[in-house]
N, C-alpha and C positions, 0 to 999 in steps of 0.2 A: 421641866427639863423638854427644853425644846424638841419637836418634830421632823423632818422633814419626809416627801411623800415626789413622786411618782405619778402619774394613772394611776391615782388612787388604790395607789398599795403603798402601805407608810413600812416605804425600805431601812431607817435612817435614826436612832435614836439616841439621842444625848440624857443622863442622866449624871445628876450629884453622887458623888463618887457615896458622900457621906451615908447615904442614900439604896447606894446599887447594888449590896448585897441583897438586901431583901426585897427590892421588886425583881430579881431575875430571878431568886429562887419563885416568887412567882410565878414569873412570865416560861419559865424552862418546866416549871409543872403543866402548867393549861397543857403545854403538848403534846405531851400524853397523853389528854381525854377529848381530842378531834378525832373528829369522825371521817372516815372514808365515804367518796359520791364524786362526782360527775359535777367538777367547778359549776357547770348551770345553778345549782342548787347550789342556795349562799350557806343554808342552812348550815352544810356540811365548809367544812378548807382546807383535807387532804388532798391535794385534785394534783397532775401531770404538770410538771413544767419544764422547761428543757433547759441544757446548761443552765442547770441549778447544782449537780452534782463537781461537775468540774468548779463552780467559781466558791464553791466551798471549799474544795483543797488545792484553791487561793489564797482560799480565808486560811490557812489554814497554815499555809507558807508563810502567811503573813503575820504567823505569831495569834489569828482564832482560838478562842475556843466555843465548837461545834456545841449544842444547844442542840438533839431534834435532826431535824434532814436525812433522814435515813426514807430505802425505799418501802413500801407498803405495799404487801403480794398477798395475804388474808384480807378475805374480803373485798377485796379489790375490784369493781366489776367488769366484765367484761374480759377482768384477763389484762386490763389496763395496768401500765408502770405508774406507782402512785408514793405520792413520798412525803411525807412530815414537815409541817411545814419546818422553821429553824433560826434559832437564838444564835448569832453571834455574839461574844464579847471580846473585844478588842482592845487592842492598846494602843493606837491611834488612829489616825486618819490615812488607814491606805490605800493604796491604786484599787483593789476590786470596792474598799468603800463606796468608789466616787463614782464606781461604774452603777447601773439601770443593768439585775439581772431580767428584770421581767418575774420573780420569782420567789414563792416566798420565804420569804428568808430576814431575819430585820439586824440586823447592826444595831449596837448599843457602844458607846465609848461612853468613860468617863469626865468627869470634869469640874475645875473648882472654886471657879464664879461665872457668873454670866456672860464675862466677854467672853470667857474661853468657848459657852457651852457655842454664843452667837457665831462667832472664828470657824469650828467646828462647823457648823451648822451652813455655814455660807463657801466652805470653801468647796465644791463639788458644781462640778459643769448646768445640774439639773435648777432648775426655777420653778417650778409649776407650783406646790402647796407646802406650807408649814405650819407649824398648829404648837402653839408651849401650854404646859401643866402648868398654873399657877396664884395663892391669893394675895401673890401681895401684886402691889399695885402698880410700881415703880417697871417691875421685871417686864409685866406683860404691856405696859407701856411704852417701853424701850424696846422689845419684840418690837413692837407695833414700827415704831418707827423711820427713818432716813438710816439708824446709826443699827437697826434687826434683820429680822426678814429680811433676806433679798429675791424673796419668791413673790409670784403676784399675785396669791394667795394664801391674806396670814388667819390665822384662827387664833385663842383666846381663850384657854377646856372647854377642844374642843376638836375631832379628831378633823387631819388634813383633806378628809374624804372628801368629793365631790364640790360642785358648786353653783352660787344662787345665778341663774339664768339671765338677771336682771343686776346682776352686776359686775357689769365689764370684764368679766371672770379673766384669764389668763397666766398665762405661761411669763418667761422669764430664760436668758440667756438657752441654755441648747434648747426647751422647753419651750420653747416660746413659739404664742403660734399669733398674735393679735388679741384685738379685745374685739370678736365678734358677736358681745350683744351687752344687753342695756345703757347706759349713759353715753357711751364712747360707738354705739354702733356705727353715727352717723360717717364715723371718721374712714369708713368701706366702703361707700358709696357715696361720697358730695367729696367736693375740695372748697377753702376759705375761702373767700370774699368780700372785700370790706366798700360796699358802694353810696355811694351818694344822690339823692336828687333835689335839684335846687328847679322852684318850684313859683316863684318869682322872675317881675322879667330884668329881675337888675345880675350883674355878674361879679358874686362874694368873692371873696379869696379864701383862701384855706387860713388859720387862726388870727383871722381878724388884719390881717397885711391892707391897707391898704391906699394905694393909686393918687393920688389928689394933680387934675389938669391942669 
């Protein structure tokens, strides 16, 4: 089950169609149990998001089935306009799925095999972080290979949020910002140069070339 995210927000989720019903039931059921509050409190998951309702309307128009995503007034602090997280079952890769709304929306897509899942995963403009949940070593290695995830960060059996500061982390495509830490940090501040210093009184030539007069 490959995941893809941008900015620490899980936005796209591909699920094996044989297990999709059980997964969707568990995900959609959890939405109604979430607490309302200010987004700075990380124990709370229902918060304000601009453009969310417009995105959900577009998803419905593109064939999506929306779970949650309703405006929450009761219990909202300071009369804020809060919304539930939304899980949207999509029939395929559509325009709204490819966009980053920066709202608590999770789009789910079905797939038949890993190749199709990776194609769906990579067919978006973003490329910051990704992950796959699997017990199959071949699937894991494929996801991490050149033919797998096209993201700057690729994880196995852990979510796509966060990054290790020493791992030269960074994104690709529209979410690419270079590799500003870790082993590649020097590239931002230095340049490559090949230098040779000859300490002998002779003048040797490269590659052992000799000119004898």
